Wavefront OBJ file of the C-alpha trace (Angstrom):
o trace
v 4.248 39.515 6.464
v 4.359 36.514 8.783
v 0.588 36.402 9.032
v -1.075 35.625 5.687
v -4.461 37.084 4.987
v -5.922 40.530 4.499
v -3.359 43.152 5.432
v -3.113 46.914 5.112
v -0.213 47.837 2.836
v 1.148 51.074 1.461
v 0.331 52.156 -2.107
v 4.005 51.528 -2.998
v 3.805 47.915 -1.739
v 0.481 47.391 -3.520
v 1.953 48.635 -6.809
v 5.057 46.451 -6.484
v 2.984 43.370 -5.698
v 0.526 43.818 -8.548
v 2.617 45.523 -11.221
v 3.078 42.318 -13.209
v 0.555 39.557 -12.795
v 1.350 36.035 -13.931
v -1.157 33.405 -14.863
v -0.768 29.963 -13.318
v -0.357 28.759 -16.924
v 2.611 31.032 -17.710
v 5.836 29.151 -18.542
v 7.646 31.224 -15.898
v 5.317 29.880 -13.206
v 5.768 26.283 -14.401
v 9.541 26.736 -14.342
v 9.487 28.275 -10.859
v 7.292 25.460 -9.527
v 9.574 22.811 -11.035
v 12.628 24.471 -9.450
v 10.837 24.788 -6.114
v 9.794 21.140 -6.268
v 13.393 20.105 -6.892
v 14.605 22.188 -3.959
v 11.904 20.752 -1.682
v 12.881 17.180 -2.616
v 16.465 18.027 -1.691
v 15.611 19.860 1.545
v 13.121 17.222 2.704
v 15.384 14.396 1.489
v 12.504 12.664 -0.290
v 12.966 9.607 -2.476
v 11.252 9.036 -5.810
v 8.563 7.124 -3.903
v 7.081 10.519 -3.004
v 5.746 13.449 -4.949
v 5.069 17.075 -4.125
v 1.797 18.591 -5.227
v 1.196 22.336 -5.254
v -2.407 23.255 -4.491
v -3.351 26.497 -6.192
v -5.965 27.631 -3.716
v -6.464 28.891 -0.219
v -5.653 27.106 2.999
v -9.125 25.594 3.323
v -8.687 23.666 0.097
v -5.231 22.519 1.153
v -6.590 21.192 4.446
v -9.478 19.528 2.622
v -7.211 17.869 0.026
v -4.655 16.559 2.493
v -6.978 15.404 5.239
v -9.571 13.825 2.947
v -6.831 11.706 1.390
v -5.093 10.771 4.669
v -7.879 10.471 7.226
v -10.309 7.763 6.068
v -9.716 4.339 7.642
v -6.806 5.568 9.762
v -6.455 6.648 13.365
v -6.154 10.430 13.432
v -5.124 12.816 16.198
v -5.573 16.570 15.832
v -4.282 18.982 18.468
v -6.903 21.736 18.365
v -5.621 25.219 18.949
v -7.861 27.705 17.150
v -9.892 28.261 13.980
v -7.826 26.284 11.436
v -7.273 23.212 13.568
v -10.998 23.255 14.398
v -11.721 23.413 10.678
v -9.306 20.532 10.068
v -10.999 18.398 12.714
v -14.394 19.106 11.145
v -13.171 18.036 7.704
v -11.659 14.843 9.098
v -14.781 14.028 11.091
v -16.824 13.924 7.853
v -14.795 10.967 6.576
v -13.659 9.531 9.902
v -15.897 10.073 12.941
v -13.309 8.347 15.155
v -10.882 11.271 14.961
v -9.325 12.078 18.352
v -8.885 15.718 19.261
v -7.449 17.524 22.243
v -7.821 21.225 22.876
v -4.750 23.325 23.598
v -4.261 26.999 24.465
v -5.117 29.040 21.376
v -2.824 31.881 22.432
v 0.427 29.912 22.582
v 2.391 27.529 20.379
v 1.516 23.852 20.688
v 3.355 22.342 23.694
v 5.776 19.735 22.375
v 6.123 17.899 25.707
v 2.345 17.427 26.036
v 2.045 16.440 22.360
v 4.809 13.871 22.821
v 2.863 12.228 25.635
v -0.436 12.371 23.735
v 1.024 10.935 20.531
v 2.797 8.185 22.504
v -0.442 7.181 24.213
v -2.701 7.511 21.132
v -0.249 5.997 18.596
v -2.203 7.581 15.689
v -1.534 6.813 12.032
v -1.989 10.507 11.180
v -1.285 13.637 13.217
v -2.886 16.702 11.683
v -1.741 20.058 13.032
v -1.525 23.638 11.844
v 1.988 24.900 11.241
v 1.125 28.564 11.748
v -2.159 29.578 13.327
v -2.637 32.683 11.201
v -5.734 33.965 12.981
v -3.573 34.851 15.981
v -0.162 34.871 14.296
v 1.189 31.948 16.314
v 3.818 29.776 14.619
v 3.967 26.235 15.961
v 7.207 24.255 16.501
v 6.783 22.297 13.264
v 10.219 20.651 13.224
v 9.855 19.484 16.824
v 6.381 18.047 16.185
v 7.599 16.236 13.062
v 10.527 14.820 15.063
v 8.097 13.517 17.724
v 5.878 11.919 15.062
v 8.878 10.252 13.384
v 10.141 8.948 16.733
v 6.746 7.471 17.583
v 6.309 5.885 14.157
v 9.650 4.107 14.455
v 8.937 2.597 17.895
l 1 2 3 4 5 6 7 8 9 10 11 12 13 14 15 16 17 18 19 20 21 22 23 24 25 26 27 28 29 30 31 32 33 34 35 36 37 38 39 40 41 42 43 44 45 46 47 48 49 50 51 52 53 54 55 56 57 58 59 60 61 62 63 64 65 66 67 68 69 70 71 72 73 74 75 76 77 78 79 80 81 82 83 84 85 86 87 88 89 90 91 92 93 94 95 96 97 98 99 100 101 102 103 104 105 106 107 108 109 110 111 112 113 114 115 116 117 118 119 120 121 122 123 124 125 126 127 128 129 130 131 132 133 134 135 136 137 138 139 140 141 142 143 144 145 146 147 148 149 150 151 152 153 154 155
């Protein structure tokens, strides 16, 4: 299931998915989140100066939480591709009307070469992009975009 959201599944899959429900307060969930957090720190090579926060909600709330904390008083660039990047730009605009957006083809992954040029010319403090445009099932080249952002921030 590479595209999150409402999907048709077989009765067997439905039963397996919902046979045992866990509350977000169950000790098993807390343990799994702590283990996941530890793995993410290792994978992302984060120092103790950072923290990882799990947001127990849908994607809209995640976008709202991240962008409302990063966007005010900073230069922001959002490559707009489809529904979720449009939503992100709208959320940012509420706290920062100077957000810069550029529309890209909504039926293809974000073009890294064009983004590289745009980020180099804009020099934004924050680049907000959607990792996987779920409305159309288009994964974006997340690692490449992160690499471009890191390169630009170090120059």
